[in-house]
ZANUVEX-824575 format. One line per 5 residues: for each residue x, y, z of N, C-alpha, C. Coordinates in nm, 3 decimals. Atoms other than C-alpha are relative to their C-alpha. Layout:
X:Y:Z:X:Y:Z:X:Y:Z; ...
//
This chain:
0.138:0.011:-0.044:-2.033:-6.699:-8.398:-0.049:-0.140:-0.037; 0.046:0.135:0.031:-2.173:-7.050:-8.366:-0.146:0.002:-0.049; 0.134:0.006:0.061:-2.501:-7.169:-8.518:-0.112:0.037:0.098; 0.106:-0.035:-0.095:-2.706:-7.133:-8.199:-0.006:0.152:0.021; -0.002:-0.146:-0.009:-2.596:-6.770:-8.171:-0.060:0.064:-0.126
0.058:-0.050:0.125:-2.688:-6.717:-8.536:-0.152:-0.014:0.001; 0.145:0.022:-0.010:-3.034:-6.866:-8.474:-0.060:0.105:0.093; 0.049:-0.103:-0.092:-3.079:-6.634:-8.176:-0.006:0.136:-0.067; -0.001:-0.127:0.073:-2.985:-6.339:-8.396:-0.115:0.008:-0.099; 0.112:0.003:0.095:-3.242:-6.444:-8.658:-0.134:0.013:0.074
0.123:-0.013:-0.080:-3.511:-6.481:-8.388:-0.019:0.145:0.046; 0.007:-0.142:-0.039:-3.429:-6.132:-8.262:-0.041:0.085:-0.119; 0.037:-0.070:0.122:-3.459:-6.012:-8.622:-0.152:-0.003:-0.017; 0.146:0.010:0.008:-3.819:-6.139:-8.621:-0.070:0.083:0.105; 0.057:-0.082:-0.107:-3.890:-5.973:-8.288:0.007:0.149:-0.032
-0.024:-0.141:0.032:-3.760:-5.644:-8.429:-0.069:0.041:-0.130; 0.077:-0.033:0.121:-4.012:-5.641:-8.715:0.087:0.004:-0.126; -0.085:0.019:0.117:-3.749:-5.754:-8.967:0.089:0.119:-0.028; -0.094:-0.111:0.013:-3.514:-5.463:-8.904:0.139:-0.051:0.039; -0.135:0.050:-0.024:-3.151:-5.569:-8.940:0.076:0.091:0.095
-0.072:-0.094:-0.086:-3.018:-5.254:-8.774:-0.047:-0.012:0.144; 0.052:0.011:-0.136:-3.247:-5.284:-8.474:0.036:-0.134:0.061; -0.033:0.132:-0.054:-3.181:-5.657:-8.437:0.146:-0.007:0.042; -0.141:-0.003:-0.039:-2.805:-5.596:-8.429:0.018:0.074:0.132; -0.006:-0.075:-0.126:-2.854:-5.338:-8.153:-0.056:-0.080:0.116
0.062:0.078:-0.107:-3.086:-5.561:-7.951:0.089:-0.117:0.038; -0.090:0.111:-0.029:-2.847:-5.857:-7.981:0.118:0.048:0.084; -0.113:-0.055:-0.076:-2.560:-5.639:-7.857:-0.041:0.036:0.142; 0.048:-0.034:-0.134:-2.772:-5.520:-7.564:-0.024:-0.124:0.085; 0.030:0.122:-0.074:-2.880:-5.872:-7.465:0.126:-0.079:0.034
-0.122:0.081:-0.016:-2.536:-6.029:-7.503:0.123:0.091:-0.008; -0.112:-0.095:0.006:-2.276:-5.765:-7.412:0.138:-0.066:-0.005; -0.130:0.067:-0.002:-1.996:-6.022:-7.372:0.030:-0.077:-0.128; -0.019:0.075:0.125:-2.041:-6.177:-7.718:0.033:0.094:-0.115; -0.026:-0.074:0.124:-1.947:-6.069:-8.069:-0.124:0.082:-0.035
0.111:-0.087:0.039:-2.162:-5.774:-8.177:-0.001:0.015:-0.152; 0.000:-0.004:0.146:-2.251:-5.827:-8.541:-0.057:0.131:-0.053; 0.060:-0.118:0.064:-2.314:-5.528:-8.767:-0.128:-0.041:-0.072; 0.128:0.033:0.064:-2.650:-5.506:-8.943:0.018:-0.074:-0.131; -0.018:0.072:0.127:-2.505:-5.625:-9.274:0.033:-0.147:0.021
-0.021:0.141:-0.033:-2.402:-5.950:-9.101:-0.134:-0.071:0.009; 0.136:0.056:-0.008:-2.770:-6.010:-9.027:-0.054:-0.022:-0.141; 0.046:0.012:0.138:-2.851:-5.946:-9.393:0.068:-0.116:-0.072; -0.073:0.109:0.064:-2.580:-6.190:-9.504:-0.049:-0.136:0.050; 0.055:0.125:-0.052:-2.715:-6.461:-9.273:-0.134:-0.033:-0.066
0.132:0.021:0.061:-3.065:-6.414:-9.408:0.011:-0.036:-0.148; -0.019:0.031:0.142:-2.946:-6.416:-9.769:0.048:-0.143:-0.017; -0.050:0.137:0.006:-2.756:-6.740:-9.707:-0.110:-0.101:0.027; 0.112:0.090:-0.030:-3.064:-6.900:-9.555:-0.099:-0.005:-0.115; 0.096:-0.005:0.110:-3.289:-6.786:-9.838:0.053:-0.065:-0.127
-0.057:0.050:0.125:-3.054:-6.879:-10.122:0.042:-0.145:0.011; -0.059:0.134:-0.012:-2.880:-7.192:-9.993:-0.067:-0.090:0.102; 0.064:0.080:-0.103:-3.098:-7.305:-9.706:0.090:-0.032:0.117; -0.092:0.021:-0.111:-2.805:-7.287:-9.466:0.074:0.129:0.029; -0.079:-0.118:-0.032:-2.591:-7.034:-9.287:0.122:0.004:-0.089
-0.123:-0.011:0.081:-2.306:-6.901:-9.498:0.119:-0.052:0.080; -0.120:0.049:-0.068:-1.970:-7.057:-9.420:0.082:0.118:0.048; -0.088:-0.104:-0.052:-1.704:-6.865:-9.237:0.068:0.072:-0.116; -0.053:-0.081:0.109:-1.570:-6.582:-9.450:0.141:-0.043:-0.040; -0.136:0.041:0.032:-1.210:-6.706:-9.427:0.003:-0.130:-0.078
0.004:0.127:0.072:-1.309:-7.048:-9.558:-0.042:0.020:-0.145; 0.050:-0.022:0.135:-1.475:-6.900:-9.867:0.106:0.060:-0.092; -0.100:-0.068:0.082:-1.170:-6.708:-9.983:0.088:-0.099:-0.073; -0.090:0.080:0.082:-0.970:-6.862:-10.265:0.134:0.072:-0.007; -0.128:-0.069:0.015:-0.597:-6.794:-10.282:0.013:0.061:-0.139
-0.016:-0.067:0.129:-0.509:-6.550:-10.555:0.118:-0.062:-0.075; -0.112:0.056:0.078:-0.296:-6.689:-10.837:0.113:0.100:-0.012; -0.118:-0.083:0.017:0.055:-6.557:-10.875:0.014:0.033:-0.149; -0.003:-0.040:0.141:0.050:-6.361:-11.201:0.125:0.078:-0.038; -0.123:-0.069:0.035:0.407:-6.240:-11.203:0.060:-0.059:-0.127
-0.067:0.046:0.124:0.579:-6.258:-11.540:0.138:-0.052:0.033; -0.133:0.057:-0.019:0.891:-6.469:-11.555:0.108:0.082:-0.065; -0.099:-0.081:0.074:1.061:-6.214:-11.782:0.074:0.096:0.086
//
């Protein structure tokens, strides 16, 4: 989902009286050919904007590789 689509989702959130569940449904109805975000995706976008002032980065980019903790013995 690119930034313009995220902005559209946040605007729909405002139209839906700040209901994440309703905004996810309305977005899916308006854009049937695009990714349909779940309501918790809307919450994560809003949290990222409130905390960091920007959209959260892609989830795959945030993941750190796990260290290999196998014993040599």
